[in-house]
N, CA, C and O atoms as CSV, one atom per row, in Angstrom:
chain,resi,resn,atom,element,x,y,z
A,1,UNK,N,N,-5.968,5.256,-19.824
A,1,UNK,CA,C,-5.063,4.662,-20.792
A,1,UNK,C,C,-3.719,4.314,-20.163
A,1,UNK,O,O,-3.007,3.440,-20.657
A,2,UNK,N,N,-3.374,4.987,-19.087
A,2,UNK,CA,C,-2.093,4.726,-18.444
A,2,UNK,C,C,-2.071,3.379,-17.735
A,2,UNK,O,O,-1.079,2.653,-17.811
A,3,UNK,N,N,-3.169,3.036,-17.039
A,3,UNK,CA,C,-3.181,1.786,-16.284
A,3,UNK,C,C,-2.954,0.558,-17.164
A,3,UNK,O,O,-2.128,-0.280,-16.802
A,4,UNK,N,N,-3.647,0.403,-18.309
A,4,UNK,CA,C,-3.371,-0.767,-19.151
A,4,UNK,C,C,-1.904,-0.841,-19.589
A,4,UNK,O,O,-1.340,-1.930,-19.697
A,5,UNK,N,N,-1.292,0.317,-19.839
A,5,UNK,CA,C,0.118,0.329,-20.228
A,5,UNK,C,C,0.991,-0.166,-19.077
A,5,UNK,O,O,1.871,-1.003,-19.279
A,6,UNK,N,N,0.752,0.348,-17.872
A,6,UNK,CA,C,1.531,-0.086,-16.706
A,6,UNK,C,C,1.332,-1.579,-16.480
A,6,UNK,O,O,2.296,-2.301,-16.226
A,7,UNK,N,N,0.106,-2.041,-16.569
A,7,UNK,CA,C,-0.176,-3.463,-16.396
A,7,UNK,C,C,0.555,-4.306,-17.436
A,7,UNK,O,O,1.022,-5.400,-17.121
A,8,UNK,N,N,0.660,-3.818,-18.663
A,8,UNK,CA,C,1.366,-4.557,-19.712
A,8,UNK,C,C,2.855,-4.690,-19.394
A,8,UNK,O,O,3.482,-5.685,-19.759
A,9,UNK,N,N,3.422,-3.691,-18.715
A,9,UNK,CA,C,4.834,-3.781,-18.327
A,9,UNK,C,C,5.061,-4.942,-17.361
A,9,UNK,O,O,6.078,-5.631,-17.442
A,10,UNK,N,N,4.125,-5.154,-16.461
A,10,UNK,CA,C,4.260,-6.249,-15.511
A,10,UNK,C,C,3.956,-7.596,-16.149
A,10,UNK,O,O,4.439,-8.623,-15.671
A,11,UNK,N,N,3.175,-7.617,-17.205
A,11,UNK,CA,C,2.946,-8.863,-17.940
A,11,UNK,C,C,4.238,-9.326,-18.598
A,11,UNK,O,O,4.485,-10.525,-18.731
A,12,UNK,N,N,5.060,-8.362,-19.007
A,12,UNK,CA,C,6.348,-8.683,-19.632
A,12,UNK,C,C,7.406,-9.060,-18.600
A,12,UNK,O,O,8.396,-9.707,-18.943
A,13,UNK,N,N,7.210,-8.667,-17.343
A,13,UNK,CA,C,8.176,-8.938,-16.279
A,13,UNK,C,C,7.426,-9.404,-15.035
A,13,UNK,O,O,7.288,-8.639,-14.081
A,14,UNK,N,N,6.940,-10.646,-15.027
A,14,UNK,CA,C,6.068,-11.105,-13.946
A,14,UNK,C,C,6.718,-11.151,-12.562
A,14,UNK,O,O,6.004,-11.212,-11.561
A,15,UNK,N,N,8.029,-11.125,-12.477
A,15,UNK,CA,C,8.700,-11.129,-11.174
A,15,UNK,C,C,8.977,-9.720,-10.648
A,15,UNK,O,O,9.503,-9.562,-9.546
A,16,UNK,N,N,8.627,-8.703,-11.427
A,16,UNK,CA,C,8.877,-7.318,-11.021
A,16,UNK,C,C,7.887,-6.897,-9.933
A,16,UNK,O,O,6.798,-7.456,-9.802
A,17,UNK,N,N,8.301,-5.902,-9.167
A,17,UNK,CA,C,7.467,-5.340,-8.103
A,17,UNK,C,C,7.088,-3.908,-8.428
A,17,UNK,O,O,7.873,-3.179,-9.034
A,18,UNK,N,N,5.890,-3.500,-8.030
A,18,UNK,CA,C,5.453,-2.117,-8.104
A,18,UNK,C,C,5.574,-1.538,-6.703
A,18,UNK,O,O,5.018,-2.101,-5.759
A,19,UNK,N,N,6.285,-0.429,-6.543
A,19,UNK,CA,C,6.414,0.216,-5.248
A,19,UNK,C,C,5.577,1.484,-5.260
A,19,UNK,O,O,5.810,2.392,-6.059
A,20,UNK,N,N,4.609,1.533,-4.373
A,20,UNK,CA,C,3.684,2.660,-4.272
A,20,UNK,C,C,3.987,3.407,-2.978
A,20,UNK,O,O,3.483,3.046,-1.914
A,21,UNK,N,N,4.805,4.444,-3.072
A,21,UNK,CA,C,5.164,5.251,-1.906
A,21,UNK,C,C,4.197,6.429,-1.846
A,21,UNK,O,O,4.130,7.245,-2.765
A,22,UNK,N,N,3.459,6.498,-0.758
A,22,UNK,CA,C,2.387,7.488,-0.648
A,22,UNK,C,C,1.135,6.927,-1.281
A,22,UNK,O,O,0.487,7.598,-2.084
A,23,UNK,N,N,0.792,5.708,-0.927
A,23,UNK,CA,C,-0.292,4.980,-1.597
A,23,UNK,C,C,-1.663,5.604,-1.416
A,23,UNK,O,O,-2.580,5.316,-2.185
A,24,UNK,N,N,-1.818,6.460,-0.402
A,24,UNK,CA,C,-3.108,7.075,-0.103
A,24,UNK,C,C,-4.126,5.964,0.125
A,24,UNK,O,O,-3.904,5.110,0.984
A,25,UNK,N,N,-5.210,5.945,-0.596
A,25,UNK,CA,C,-6.224,4.910,-0.402
A,25,UNK,C,C,-6.042,3.728,-1.340
A,25,UNK,O,O,-6.856,2.804,-1.337
A,26,UNK,N,N,-4.982,3.746,-2.143
A,26,UNK,CA,C,-4.673,2.589,-2.978
A,26,UNK,C,C,-5.114,2.692,-4.421
A,26,UNK,O,O,-5.378,1.673,-5.059
A,27,UNK,N,N,-5.198,3.902,-4.947
A,27,UNK,CA,C,-5.641,4.089,-6.325
A,27,UNK,C,C,-4.826,3.314,-7.353
A,27,UNK,O,O,-5.366,2.876,-8.368
A,28,UNK,N,N,-3.538,3.144,-7.101
A,28,UNK,CA,C,-2.688,2.320,-7.969
A,28,UNK,C,C,-2.532,0.917,-7.400
A,28,UNK,O,O,-2.613,-0.072,-8.128
A,29,UNK,N,N,-2.308,0.842,-6.098
A,29,UNK,CA,C,-2.025,-0.460,-5.488
A,29,UNK,C,C,-3.166,-1.458,-5.624
A,29,UNK,O,O,-2.944,-2.604,-6.015
A,30,UNK,N,N,-4.384,-1.032,-5.305
A,30,UNK,CA,C,-5.498,-1.980,-5.315
A,30,UNK,C,C,-5.740,-2.610,-6.693
A,30,UNK,O,O,-5.874,-3.831,-6.776
A,31,UNK,N,N,-5.800,-1.824,-7.774
A,31,UNK,CA,C,-6.000,-2.473,-9.082
A,31,UNK,C,C,-4.838,-3.390,-9.478
A,31,UNK,O,O,-5.051,-4.430,-10.100
A,32,UNK,N,N,-3.610,-3.002,-9.118
A,32,UNK,CA,C,-2.472,-3.852,-9.464
A,32,UNK,C,C,-2.483,-5.142,-8.646
A,32,UNK,O,O,-2.231,-6.219,-9.185
A,33,UNK,N,N,-2.773,-5.038,-7.349
A,33,UNK,CA,C,-2.887,-6.241,-6.526
A,33,UNK,C,C,-3.980,-7.143,-7.093
A,33,UNK,O,O,-3.816,-8.360,-7.167
A,34,UNK,N,N,-5.093,-6.538,-7.491
A,34,UNK,CA,C,-6.189,-7.308,-8.079
A,34,UNK,C,C,-5.813,-8.009,-9.371
A,34,UNK,O,O,-6.447,-8.988,-9.765
A,35,UNK,N,N,-4.780,-7.506,-10.028
A,35,UNK,CA,C,-4.270,-8.137,-11.258
A,35,UNK,C,C,-3.017,-8.958,-10.976
A,35,UNK,O,O,-2.250,-9.262,-11.890
A,36,UNK,N,N,-2.813,-9.314,-9.719
A,36,UNK,CA,C,-1.730,-10.198,-9.273
A,36,UNK,C,C,-0.337,-9.640,-9.529
A,36,UNK,O,O,0.607,-10.399,-9.747
A,37,UNK,N,N,-0.205,-8.317,-9.503
A,37,UNK,CA,C,1.115,-7.681,-9.595
A,37,UNK,C,C,1.665,-7.585,-8.176
A,37,UNK,O,O,0.970,-7.139,-7.263
A,38,UNK,N,N,2.906,-8.002,-7.999
A,38,UNK,CA,C,3.549,-7.893,-6.688
A,38,UNK,C,C,3.699,-6.409,-6.360
A,38,UNK,O,O,4.324,-5.657,-7.108
A,39,UNK,N,N,3.121,-5.998,-5.235
A,39,UNK,CA,C,3.032,-4.581,-4.904
A,39,UNK,C,C,3.465,-4.339,-3.467
A,39,UNK,O,O,3.008,-5.020,-2.549
A,40,UNK,N,N,4.343,-3.371,-3.278
A,40,UNK,CA,C,4.723,-2.919,-1.938
A,40,UNK,C,C,4.169,-1.512,-1.782
A,40,UNK,O,O,4.571,-0.598,-2.502
A,41,UNK,N,N,3.248,-1.337,-0.842
A,41,UNK,CA,C,2.559,-0.063,-0.676
A,41,UNK,C,C,2.932,0.565,0.654
A,41,UNK,O,O,2.957,-0.110,1.683
A,42,UNK,N,N,3.224,1.863,0.631
A,42,UNK,CA,C,3.623,2.584,1.833
A,42,UNK,C,C,2.765,3.838,1.969
A,42,UNK,O,O,2.624,4.611,1.021
A,43,UNK,N,N,2.200,4.030,3.144
A,43,UNK,CA,C,1.419,5.233,3.431
A,43,UNK,C,C,1.810,5.721,4.820
A,43,UNK,O,O,1.707,4.979,5.796
A,44,UNK,N,N,2.258,6.971,4.905
A,44,UNK,CA,C,2.775,7.505,6.153
A,44,UNK,C,C,1.742,8.097,7.081
A,44,UNK,O,O,2.006,8.216,8.278
A,45,UNK,N,N,0.578,8.473,6.588
A,45,UNK,CA,C,-0.442,9.066,7.438
A,45,UNK,C,C,-1.218,7.949,8.135
A,45,UNK,O,O,-1.818,7.113,7.460
A,46,UNK,N,N,-1.220,7.915,9.461
A,46,UNK,CA,C,-1.826,6.783,10.170
A,46,UNK,C,C,-3.275,6.491,9.788
A,46,UNK,O,O,-3.618,5.336,9.533
A,47,UNK,N,N,-4.126,7.503,9.744
A,47,UNK,CA,C,-5.531,7.241,9.431
A,47,UNK,C,C,-5.688,6.756,7.984
A,47,UNK,O,O,-6.478,5.849,7.720
A,48,UNK,N,N,-4.963,7.336,7.075
A,48,UNK,CA,C,-5.042,6.904,5.676
A,48,UNK,C,C,-4.508,5.489,5.534
A,48,UNK,O,O,-5.047,4.695,4.764
A,49,UNK,N,N,-3.456,5.170,6.269
A,49,UNK,CA,C,-2.917,3.813,6.257
A,49,UNK,C,C,-3.967,2.810,6.737
A,49,UNK,O,O,-4.114,1.736,6.154
A,50,UNK,N,N,-4.690,3.157,7.789
A,50,UNK,CA,C,-5.754,2.280,8.276
A,50,UNK,C,C,-6.872,2.130,7.240
A,50,UNK,O,O,-7.419,1.041,7.066
A,51,UNK,N,N,-7.209,3.227,6.555
A,51,UNK,CA,C,-8.239,3.154,5.509
A,51,UNK,C,C,-7.782,2.274,4.348
A,51,UNK,O,O,-8.578,1.534,3.769
A,52,UNK,N,N,-6.484,2.360,4.009
A,52,UNK,CA,C,-5.950,1.497,2.955
A,52,UNK,C,C,-6.068,0.031,3.372
A,52,UNK,O,O,-6.435,-0.816,2.558
A,53,UNK,N,N,-5.757,-0.272,4.634
A,53,UNK,CA,C,-5.909,-1.641,5.138
A,53,UNK,C,C,-7.360,-2.088,5.008
A,53,UNK,O,O,-7.629,-3.223,4.613
A,54,UNK,N,N,-8.288,-1.208,5.336
A,54,UNK,CA,C,-9.709,-1.543,5.200
A,54,UNK,C,C,-10.076,-1.807,3.743
A,54,UNK,O,O,-10.868,-2.702,3.449
A,55,UNK,N,N,-9.495,-1.022,2.833
A,55,UNK,CA,C,-9.748,-1.239,1.402
A,55,UNK,C,C,-9.223,-2.597,0.961
A,55,UNK,O,O,-9.872,-3.288,0.175
A,56,UNK,N,N,-8.057,-2.986,1.460
A,56,UNK,CA,C,-7.526,-4.313,1.130
A,56,UNK,C,C,-8.493,-5.404,1.583
A,56,UNK,O,O,-8.818,-6.313,0.820
A,57,UNK,N,N,-8.949,-5.304,2.833
A,57,UNK,CA,C,-9.870,-6.311,3.359
A,57,UNK,C,C,-11.191,-6.326,2.598
A,57,UNK,O,O,-11.732,-7.392,2.305
A,58,UNK,N,N,-11.707,-5.143,2.280
A,58,UNK,CA,C,-12.988,-5.065,1.574
A,58,UNK,C,C,-12.897,-5.651,0.168
A,58,UNK,O,O,-13.847,-6.268,-0.315
A,59,UNK,N,N,-11.755,-5.456,-0.483
A,59,UNK,CA,C,-11.597,-5.925,-1.863
A,59,UNK,C,C,-11.091,-7.350,-1.978
A,59,UNK,O,O,-11.441,-8.057,-2.923
A,60,UNK,N,N,-10.269,-7.782,-1.025
A,60,UNK,CA,C,-9.597,-9.067,-1.184
A,60,UNK,C,C,-9.764,-10.008,-0.005
A,60,UNK,O,O,-9.143,-11.071,0.011
A,61,UNK,N,N,-10.566,-9.662,0.971
A,61,UNK,CA,C,-10.751,-10.528,2.130
A,61,UNK,C,C,-9.592,-10.413,3.097
A,61,UNK,O,O,-8.817,-9.457,3.051
A,62,UNK,N,N,-9.485,-11.386,3.961
A,62,UNK,CA,C,-8.422,-11.365,4.974
A,62,UNK,C,C,-7.074,-11.676,4.334
A,62,UNK,O,O,-7.013,-12.338,3.298
A,63,UNK,N,N,-5.980,-11.192,4.958
A,63,UNK,CA,C,-4.644,-11.499,4.414
A,63,UNK,C,C,-4.300,-12.974,4.534
A,63,UNK,O,O,-4.939,-13.709,5.287
A,64,UNK,N,N,-3.284,-13.406,3.788
A,64,UNK,CA,C,-2.856,-14.803,3.762
A,64,UNK,C,C,-2.647,-15.381,5.155
A,64,UNK,O,O,-3.050,-16.513,5.421
A,65,UNK,N,N,-2.023,-14.617,6.047
A,65,UNK,CA,C,-1.694,-15.143,7.358
A,65,UNK,C,C,-2.944,-15.481,8.174
A,65,UNK,O,O,-2.877,-16.280,9.108
A,66,UNK,N,N,-4.070,-14.883,7.829
A,66,UNK,CA,C,-5.297,-15.125,8.578
A,66,UNK,C,C,-6.259,-16.052,7.840
A,66,UNK,O,O,-7.114,-16.671,8.474
A,67,UNK,N,N,-6.145,-16.161,6.536
A,67,UNK,CA,C,-7.188,-16.845,5.778
A,67,UNK,C,C,-6.688,-17.934,4.842
A,67,UNK,O,O,-7.500,-18.565,4.166
A,68,UNK,N,N,-5.397,-18.177,4.777
A,68,UNK,CA,C,-4.894,-19.212,3.880
A,68,UNK,C,C,-4.459,-18.659,2.540
A,68,UNK,O,O,-4.523,-17.452,2.308
A,69,UNK,N,N,-4.020,-19.535,1.664
A,69,UNK,CA,C,-3.403,-19.129,0.405
A,69,UNK,C,C,-4.365,-18.636,-0.663
A,69,UNK,O,O,-3.920,-18.166,-1.710
A,70,UNK,N,N,-5.672,-18.728,-0.431
A,70,UNK,CA,C,-6.595,-18.279,-1.477
A,70,UNK,C,C,-6.634,-16.763,-1.601
A,70,UNK,O,O,-7.174,-16.245,-2.578
A,71,UNK,N,N,-6.081,-16.045,-0.644
A,71,UNK,CA,C,-6.064,-14.586,-0.711
A,71,UNK,C,C,-4.725,-14.110,-1.246
A,71,UNK,O,O,-3.721,-14.816,-1.151
A,72,UNK,N,N,-4.716,-12.917,-1.805
A,72,UNK,CA,C,-3.566,-12.539,-2.622
A,72,UNK,C,C,-2.702,-11.442,-2.035
A,72,UNK,O,O,-1.856,-10.900,-2.747
A,73,UNK,N,N,-2.874,-11.090,-0.776
A,73,UNK,CA,C,-1.989,-10.074,-0.229
A,73,UNK,C,C,-1.485,-10.479,1.147
A,73,UNK,O,O,-2.130,-11.240,1.868
A,74,UNK,N,N,-0.341,-9.963,1.485
A,74,UNK,CA,C,0.252,-10.202,2.796
A,74,UNK,C,C,-0.282,-9.159,3.772
A,74,UNK,O,O,-0.807,-8.128,3.352
A,75,UNK,N,N,-0.155,-9.416,5.054
A,75,UNK,CA,C,-0.662,-8.432,6.023
A,75,UNK,C,C,-0.032,-7.059,5.843
A,75,UNK,O,O,1.135,-6.925,5.474
A,76,UNK,N,N,-0.825,-6.071,6.108
A,76,UNK,CA,C,-0.386,-4.673,6.044
A,76,UNK,C,C,0.412,-4.375,7.309
A,76,UNK,O,O,-0.096,-4.551,8.416
A,77,UNK,N,N,1.633,-3.935,7.155
A,77,UNK,CA,C,2.489,-3.623,8.291
A,77,UNK,C,C,2.693,-2.126,8.382
A,77,UNK,O,O,2.776,-1.440,7.363
A,78,UNK,N,N,2.775,-1.624,9.590
A,78,UNK,CA,C,3.099,-0.215,9.784
A,78,UNK,C,C,4.579,-0.046,9.442
A,78,UNK,O,O,5.434,-0.665,10.075
A,79,UNK,N,N,4.883,0.778,8.456
A,79,UNK,CA,C,6.250,0.947,7.983
A,79,UNK,C,C,6.593,2.425,7.952
A,79,UNK,O,O,5.785,3.260,7.545
A,80,UNK,N,N,7.796,2.731,8.387
A,80,UNK,CA,C,8.270,4.108,8.371
A,80,UNK,C,C,9.450,4.191,7.409
A,80,UNK,O,O,10.369,3.375,7.471
A,81,UNK,N,N,9.418,5.178,6.524
A,81,UNK,CA,C,10.522,5.419,5.601
A,81,UNK,C,C,11.241,6.692,6.011
A,81,UNK,O,O,10.616,7.620,6.525
A,82,UNK,N,N,12.537,6.746,5.789
A,82,UNK,CA,C,13.301,7.938,6.112
A,82,UNK,C,C,14.355,8.156,5.047
A,82,UNK,O,O,14.847,7.201,4.446
A,83,UNK,N,N,14.704,9.419,4.811
A,83,UNK,CA,C,15.776,9.706,3.869
A,83,UNK,C,C,17.120,9.834,4.579
A,83,UNK,O,O,18.119,10.189,3.954
A,84,UNK,N,N,17.152,9.550,5.881
A,84,UNK,CA,C,18.386,9.610,6.658
A,84,UNK,C,C,18.656,8.238,7.249
A,84,UNK,O,O,17.840,7.726,8.016
A,85,UNK,N,N,19.792,7.634,6.905
A,85,UNK,CA,C,20.133,6.301,7.392
A,85,UNK,C,C,20.138,6.276,8.915
A,85,UNK,O,O,20.723,7.146,9.560
A,86,UNK,N,N,19.480,5.270,9.480
A,86,UNK,CA,C,19.461,5.096,10.925
A,86,UNK,C,C,18.464,5.967,11.654
A,86,UNK,O,O,18.358,5.879,12.877
A,87,UNK,N,N,17.731,6.804,10.948
A,87,UNK,CA,C,16.773,7.699,11.583
A,87,UNK,C,C,15.362,7.303,11.177
A,87,UNK,O,O,15.020,7.344,9.995
A,88,UNK,N,N,14.553,6.926,12.138
A,88,UNK,CA,C,13.164,6.583,11.863
A,88,UNK,C,C,12.308,7.818,12.087
A,88,UNK,O,O,12.244,8.343,13.199
A,89,UNK,N,N,11.667,8.271,11.057
A,89,UNK,CA,C,10.820,9.449,11.129
A,89,UNK,C,C,9.372,8.979,11.214
A,89,UNK,O,O,8.946,8.120,10.441
A,90,UNK,N,N,8.643,9.524,12.123
A,90,UNK,CA,C,7.252,9.123,12.306
A,90,UNK,C,C,6.339,10.297,11.976
A,90,UNK,O,O,6.595,11.424,12.398
A,91,UNK,N,N,5.298,10.040,11.239
A,91,UNK,CA,C,4.339,11.072,10.876
A,91,UNK,C,C,3.071,10.843,11.689
A,91,UNK,O,O,2.629,9.705,11.852
A,92,UNK,N,N,2.494,11.910,12.191
A,92,UNK,CA,C,1.219,11.778,12.889
A,92,UNK,C,C,0.294,12.897,12.454
A,92,UNK,O,O,0.734,13.964,12.026
A,93,UNK,N,N,-0.997,12.632,12.574
A,93,UNK,CA,C,-1.989,13.640,12.226
A,93,UNK,C,C,-2.148,14.634,13.361
A,93,UNK,O,O,-2.037,14.276,14.533
A,94,UNK,N,N,-2.404,15.862,13.011
A,94,UNK,CA,C,-2.664,16.900,14.003
A,94,UNK,C,C,-4.073,16.682,14.560
A,94,UNK,O,O,-5.024,16.573,13.787
A,95,UNK,N,N,-4.225,16.618,15.880
A,95,UNK,CA,C,-5.529,16.301,16.465
A,95,UNK,C,C,-6.649,17.276,16.089
A,95,UNK,O,O,-7.792,16.853,15.919
A,96,UNK,N,N,-6.346,18.560,15.957
A,96,UNK,CA,C,-7.396,19.540,15.672
A,96,UNK,C,C,-7.668,19.702,14.186
A,96,UNK,O,O,-8.670,20.308,13.805
A,97,UNK,N,N,-6.786,19.168,13.336
A,97,UNK,CA,C,-6.953,19.269,11.895
A,97,UNK,C,C,-6.499,17.958,11.264
A,97,UNK,O,O,-5.335,17.847,10.880
A,98,UNK,N,N,-7.384,16.950,11.141
A,98,UNK,CA,C,-6.977,15.623,10.679
A,98,UNK,C,C,-6.327,15.593,9.296
A,98,UNK,O,O,-5.628,14.632,8.976
A,99,UNK,N,N,-6.538,16.609,8.476
A,99,UNK,CA,C,-5.911,16.619,7.166
A,99,UNK,C,C,-4.478,17.117,7.185
A,99,UNK,O,O,-3.777,17.024,6.178
A,100,UNK,N,N,-4.036,17.642,8.312
A,100,UNK,CA,C,-2.694,18.177,8.440
A,100,UNK,C,C,-1.824,17.203,9.220
A,100,UNK,O,O,-2.289,16.595,10.185
A,101,UNK,N,N,-0.584,17.049,8.820
A,101,UNK,CA,C,0.321,16.106,9.456
A,101,UNK,C,C,1.553,16.811,9.964
A,101,UNK,O,O,1.884,17.910,9.520
A,102,UNK,N,N,2.240,16.161,10.914
A,102,UNK,CA,C,3.534,16.659,11.356
A,102,UNK,C,C,4.480,15.491,11.507
A,102,UNK,O,O,4.058,14.361,11.753
A,103,UNK,N,N,5.771,15.773,11.358
A,103,UNK,CA,C,6.800,14.756,11.506
A,103,UNK,C,C,7.447,14.936,12.848
A,103,UNK,O,O,8.356,14.185,13.201
């Protein structure tokens, strides 16, 4: 019931953006992108970020830069967010425990 409500908010404001910080595999981003909502998705875990990129390709084909305007998303870029101005924090997975991360 929550998703139709969120989608209705974007119907009322078609120029608004949805920001998905910690997108994981795209549980919010993918359905919103599929409904033509402008979406900025950020995922800090490298392997999960790659899986999200794969989900984009599987659901929507190649990005605009590779396939022309018939596709609805821009290329997925590796992006780092930080709560400290001027400091880029990088997250990586622990080699012996892929579910655990370190900064």
